[in-house]
N, C-alpha and C positions, 0 to 999 in steps of 0.2 A: 412563853418565849420572850426574851428581852432584846429589843432592837434599839441600837444607837444610831442616830442620824447626825452627821456632822454638817453644821450650816454656818456659813459666812455672811457677815453683814458687809455689804459693798456699796459704794455710791451708785445711784440709780442709772444704769446704762442707757436709759431711754431719754435722758435729757439732751437738749441741744449741745452740740460740740462746742459752741461759744461759751457754755457755762464752765467748761473745764479750764481751770488755771493752775499753774505750778506754785507751790509755796516758796518761801524765801531761800530755801536750800536748792531749788531747782531739780530736786530728785524725787519729788513726792506731788501727787495731786492734792491741791487745797480743797478738801471735801467739805469745808465748813458751810458752804452756800449750797451744797448738794444734797438732796434727801436721800438718806440711806434705805436700802431694801435688802431683803434676804436673796442671796444669789439664786437666780432663776433655776439652775440645774440642782441646786439643794432642795428647791421646792418640789421639784420632780422626785428627789429621793425620799422626801417626808411623804408624798403621795403614795410612792411604792410601799412605805411602811404601813401606811394606813390601810391600804388594800390588803396586805397580809393579815393585819389585825382584824379586818372584817371577815376574811375568809377562814380564820382559825376558830375552831370550836372552843379551844381552851383560853386562858388569860394570856393576852399579848400586852406588853408595856412598851411604850415608845418614849425613849429619852433623847432630846435634841441637845447637842454639845457644840459650843462655839468658843473660840479663843480670840481675843481682841481687847479693845478698850473703847471708852466713849460709846458704850452700847445704847441705842434707842430702845428702850424696853418695849414701847408701844409696837415697834417693828419686829422685835425678835419674839414677842408674845403672840404675834399673829401666826407664827409658825406652830404654836400650840392649839390654835383654834380649830384646826380641821381633824383633831382626833389624837394628838400627842399627849403624853402624860405628864412629862417633866421637862424642864429647861435647866441645863447646867451651863454656866458661864465662866470662862477663865478671863477674868477681868483684871488686867494688869498693865501699867504703863510700859513695862519692858516689852510687851508683845508688839508695840508699834515698830520695832526693829527687826522683828522676825522675818526670815525668808522661808522658803518652802520646807527646808528641812527643820528648822526650828519649829515651825508650825506643827509639822507632822509629829515631832517629838512631844510637844506640849499636849496635842490632842491625844496621843497614845497614853500619856500619863493620866489625863482626865478620864479617859475611858477605863483604865485600869482601876482607878479610884472609885469610880462610879458603878463598875461592872460587878459581876461578870456579865457579858452580852453574848447572845448567840449569833448575833447578825449586825454588822456594821455597814451601814449605807452612807454613801457620799454622792454629791453630784459629780458629773464626769470632769468638771473644771469649774473655776471661778470666772465670773464676767470682768473682774478688774485686771488681772494679769494673764489670764488664759493659759496657764502653764500645764495644768492637769498633773502636777508632780505630787501633790500632797497625799492623795489616796494611796499611791503605790509606795511612798515612803511610810506611811502609817502601817500599812499591811506588814512591811519589814520589821518595824519596831514591835509589832504585836506578834510577829512570827506566824502570820496567817496568809492563806491564799488569797489572791486578789483577782476578781473577775470584773473586767471593765465594759463600758458602754452597753449597759443592760437597757433593753426596751420593755422587758417583762421580768418580773421577780416573784417567784413563789416560793414559800418555805414551809416545811412541816417535817416532823419526824426526824430531826437533826440533819435534814438535808435541804438545800436550796437548789431550785431549778431555774436557770436563767437563759433568757434568749437575748443574745448579744447582737449588736448592729454590726453589719458588714458593708462594705462598698457595694457589693452586688448581691445583697441578700441578707441572711441572718444565720446564726449559729447557736445551737442549742447546747447548754452545758450543765452538768450537774456536779455539786461540790458538797462536800461534808461540812457541817458547821461546828465551830464558828468560822466565819470567813467575811472578808470585806468585799463589797460589790460597789462599783460606781454606776450611777443611773443617768441615762441620757434623756434628752427631751422627747425622743421617739415614744417614751412610755405614754405620753399624753398630757394634756393640760391638767395642772393641779386644780382640785376642787376649790371653790370659794367657801369660806367658813360661814356656817350659819350663825344666827344672832345667839342661839344658846351657846355654841362653842366659843364665840367671842366673848360672852359674858363669863363663862367658866375660865377662860384663859387669863382674863382680866384680874381675877381673884387669886390666880397662882402666883407665888413668888419663886424667882429662880434660885437655885443652889449656886453660890458664887464662890470661887476658888482664886486665890492668888498663886503665882508661880511658886512661892515658898510652900504653900499647902500642898503642892504636887511634888515637892522635893527637888524642885528645879531652881536654878539661878541663871542670871544673864551670861555667865561665863560658859555654861553648858549649852547655851543657845546661841553662840557666836555665829553670825551668818557665814555660809560657805560661799555665797554669791555676793559680789559687791556691786552696786549700781553706780556706774561712773557718770551717767547723765541721762537726762529725760527731756525729750522735746515733744511738743505738740505739733503734729503735721500742719504745715500751711497750705491751704487750699486756695488756689489762684484760678481764675477763669478769664477767658478772652473771647469776646464776641465781635463779629463784624457783620453790619447790616448791608444787604444787596439791594440796591434801589433800582427803580425802572418805572416807566410810565405806566405800564400794565403788566399783567402776570406773564405774558410772553417774553417781554424784554427783561424782566426780573429772572425768568428761567435762563435766558441766554447770558446774562451777566454773571449768574451763578456758575454756569458751565465755564465760561470763560476764567473766572477766578479760580476755580477748582483745577483747571488745566495749568494756570500760572504756578499753582503750588505743587504740581506734579501728582495731584490726587486722582485724576482721571486720565 
């Protein structure tokens, strides 16, 4: 079985909000001072692929595919260290201007060039834009069924069995392969890579494609969505100290103040 996992390099979402700055265009986050990471939901998808690999008696090969530019190879190779076999990067300056539609078209071309694959796994969404558009568009380009928000994925004998997350429970789905499946964090925490896996991943070199290698050019990837502006929310707080000679007086003064504001 051959499994492709789409993974995106994103700015670390756990850094303090004060570190986020807009670039000179005012339409993009200046990520130069932000450590990049692999999108967390994509790590869940990699974990799902490795679990399938461990459960399969036959040979299973996992290929991680990413589209972007300015890749931090030590970050992307960490995605290999837990049991994946190959890393494919579409590294092209023109990918900076891609919207979700262009990203899906690029990933579809990379998957077709590197494939065929029996199963394509994606994270349910990316932590930078949180749109969850790419996997659905990717499935359309590949003319494959798409099963979303999986918390368990099993695959064998040309069939995948998926347990989907619902608001009030879960849903079990069976689909013939090949298919696209998006994986949610309910699958569980991705494993930490062992030292042996890290050393093996360090020695592996990614396969790198440009858009031209995939038969694509910037005219084919013209954004369908145009960003008019981007703003970082301003958080403002206001506090008023209630004074008094003792706790009882402070309590009375607080009650009076709340009544004045119409809150009690």
